[in-house]
C-alpha positions in Angstrom: -274.4 113.3 -6.2 -277.1 111.6 -8.1 -279.0 108.4 -7.2 -277.8 105.1 -8.5 -280.5 102.9 -9.9 -279.2 99.6 -11.1 -280.9 96.3 -11.9 -279.3 93.0 -10.9 -281.1 89.7 -11.3 -284.5 91.5 -11.8 -284.1 93.5 -8.5 -284.1 97.3 -8.6 -281.6 98.7 -6.2 -282.4 102.4 -5.5 -280.3 104.5 -3.3 -281.2 107.9 -2.0 -278.9 110.6 -0.8 -279.8 113.2 1.9 -280.8 116.7 0.8 -282.0 115.5 -2.7 -285.6 115.3 -3.8 -286.9 112.0 -4.9 -290.0 110.4 -6.4 -290.3 107.3 -4.3 -292.6 104.3 -4.8 -293.1 101.5 -2.3 -295.4 98.6 -3.1 -297.1 96.0 -1.0 -295.7 92.6 -1.7 -297.3 90.8 -4.6 -299.4 93.9 -5.2 -301.9 92.9 -2.5 -304.4 95.6 -1.6 -303.5 95.9 2.1 -303.7 99.7 1.9 -307.4 99.6 0.8 -308.3 99.9 4.5 -308.2 103.4 5.9 -306.6 102.2 9.1 -303.5 101.2 7.2 -303.5 104.5 5.3 -303.6 106.3 8.7 -300.6 104.3 9.8 -298.7 105.7 6.8 -299.8 109.2 7.5 -298.9 109.0 11.2 -295.4 107.7 10.2 -294.9 110.4 7.6 -296.1 113.1 10.1 -293.6 111.8 12.7 -290.7 111.9 10.2 -291.7 115.5 9.3 -292.0 116.6 12.9 -288.6 115.2 13.7 -287.2 117.0 10.7 -286.1 113.7 9.1 -287.9 114.4 5.8 -289.7 117.2 3.9 -292.8 115.9 2.0 -293.8 117.8 -1.1 -296.5 115.4 -2.4 -297.9 111.9 -2.0 -300.7 109.5 -2.8 -301.6 106.3 -0.9 -303.2 103.8 -3.2 -304.7 100.4 -2.3 -301.4 98.5 -2.9 -298.6 101.2 -3.2 -297.5 104.6 -2.1 -295.9 107.4 -4.1 -294.0 110.1 -2.2 -292.2 113.2 -3.4 -289.8 113.8 -0.6 -286.4 115.0 0.6 -284.5 113.0 3.2 -283.0 115.5 5.5 -281.4 113.7 8.5 -280.8 110.1 9.5 -283.2 108.6 12.0 -280.7 107.1 14.4 -278.4 105.1 12.1 -280.8 104.6 9.3 -282.3 106.7 6.5 -285.9 107.9 7.0 -287.3 105.7 4.2 -286.0 102.6 6.0 -287.6 103.8 9.2 -290.8 104.3 7.3 -290.8 100.8 5.9 -289.9 99.2 9.2 -292.4 101.2 11.3 -295.4 100.8 9.0 -294.7 97.0 8.6 -294.6 96.6 12.4 -297.9 98.5 12.8 -299.5 96.4 10.0 -298.3 93.2 11.7 -299.7 94.3 15.1 -303.1 95.2 13.7 -303.4 92.1 11.6 -302.4 89.8 14.5 -305.1 91.3 16.6 -307.9 92.0 14.1 -307.3 90.0 11.0 -305.2 86.9 11.6 -306.5 85.2 8.4 -305.3 88.1 6.3 -301.9 88.0 8.1 -301.4 84.4 6.7 -301.1 85.8 3.1 -298.1 87.8 4.2 -296.2 84.9 5.7 -292.7 84.3 4.3 -290.0 81.7 5.1 -287.1 83.9 5.8 -284.5 83.8 8.6 -284.9 87.4 9.7 -288.8 87.6 9.5 -292.0 85.7 9.4 -294.0 88.2 7.5 -293.3 90.7 4.7 -295.5 93.6 3.7 -293.4 95.8 1.5 -291.6 94.6 -1.6 -287.9 94.9 -1.3 -287.4 97.1 -4.3 -288.8 100.6 -3.7 -288.2 102.9 -6.7 -286.3 106.1 -6.1 -285.9 108.6 -8.9 -284.1 111.9 -8.3 -286.0 115.1 -9.2 -283.5 117.3 -10.9 -285.7 120.2 -11.8 -289.2 121.7 -11.4 -290.4 120.4 -14.8 -289.7 116.7 -13.9 -291.0 117.3 -10.4 -294.3 118.8 -11.7 -294.7 115.8 -14.1 -294.4 113.3 -11.2 -296.7 115.4 -9.0 -299.4 115.4 -11.7 -298.8 111.6 -12.1 -299.4 110.8 -8.5 -302.4 113.1 -8.2 -303.9 111.5 -11.3 -303.3 107.9 -10.0 -306.6 107.5 -8.2 -308.5 108.6 -11.3 -307.1 105.8 -13.4 -309.9 103.5 -14.8 -308.5 100.5 -12.9 -308.8 102.3 -9.6 -311.7 104.8 -10.1 -311.2 106.2 -6.6 -312.2 109.8 -7.4 -313.5 112.0 -10.2 -311.0 114.8 -9.6 -307.5 114.6 -8.0 -308.5 116.9 -5.2 -311.5 114.6 -4.3 -309.2 111.7 -3.3 -308.6 112.2 0.4 -305.4 110.2 0.7 -303.1 112.5 -1.4 -301.6 115.9 -1.5 -303.9 117.0 -4.4 -306.3 119.0 -2.3 -303.3 120.9 -0.8 -302.1 121.9 -4.2 -305.6 122.9 -5.3 -306.7 124.8 -2.2 -303.7 125.2 0.2 -305.5 123.0 2.8 -303.2 120.4 4.3 -305.5 118.2 6.4 -302.6 115.9 7.2 -300.3 118.6 8.6 -297.2 117.3 6.9 -296.8 119.0 3.5 -294.4 121.6 2.2 -295.1 123.3 -1.2 -292.5 122.4 -3.8 -292.1 126.1 -4.7 -290.1 126.3 -1.5 -287.6 123.9 -3.0 -287.6 124.4 -6.8 
């Protein structure tokens, strides 16, 4: 089955099926640069590592940018009753909230929302999921995410493998300093 990406009232509804590979993008609300701090990048890495260790996902590539993440992954098993990407969004948001409440209460104010089910929102509600049908499309997306930190508007590194918070070094050298990656040749 393929993913169903539809647009209704300006909202992108992306659905992911288990055992398919997706290019997935999650963005911090209003493109705020919450992920500029390494502590928040570490929260993301810890969550991804947990999902890999529990065999909920296989991660083939990623980049963590100051206000968004791109992940090339395959959802393998539900995490309780929810899909792993939902667990990822909930867990990381909870950890961001805990840290901001304790260490940065003024920053927390910019994430306040007036919603019945929550007081704060960190992730936009419309993550993008694009199914990767073949190796060529996958390689294009992998190159895109590894080049993301080099874009002029970011200028976070001179070469993809120099940016710590991505899988580029792994694909250049075989070194996975996060302990969560699987080479895409194992899938495509």
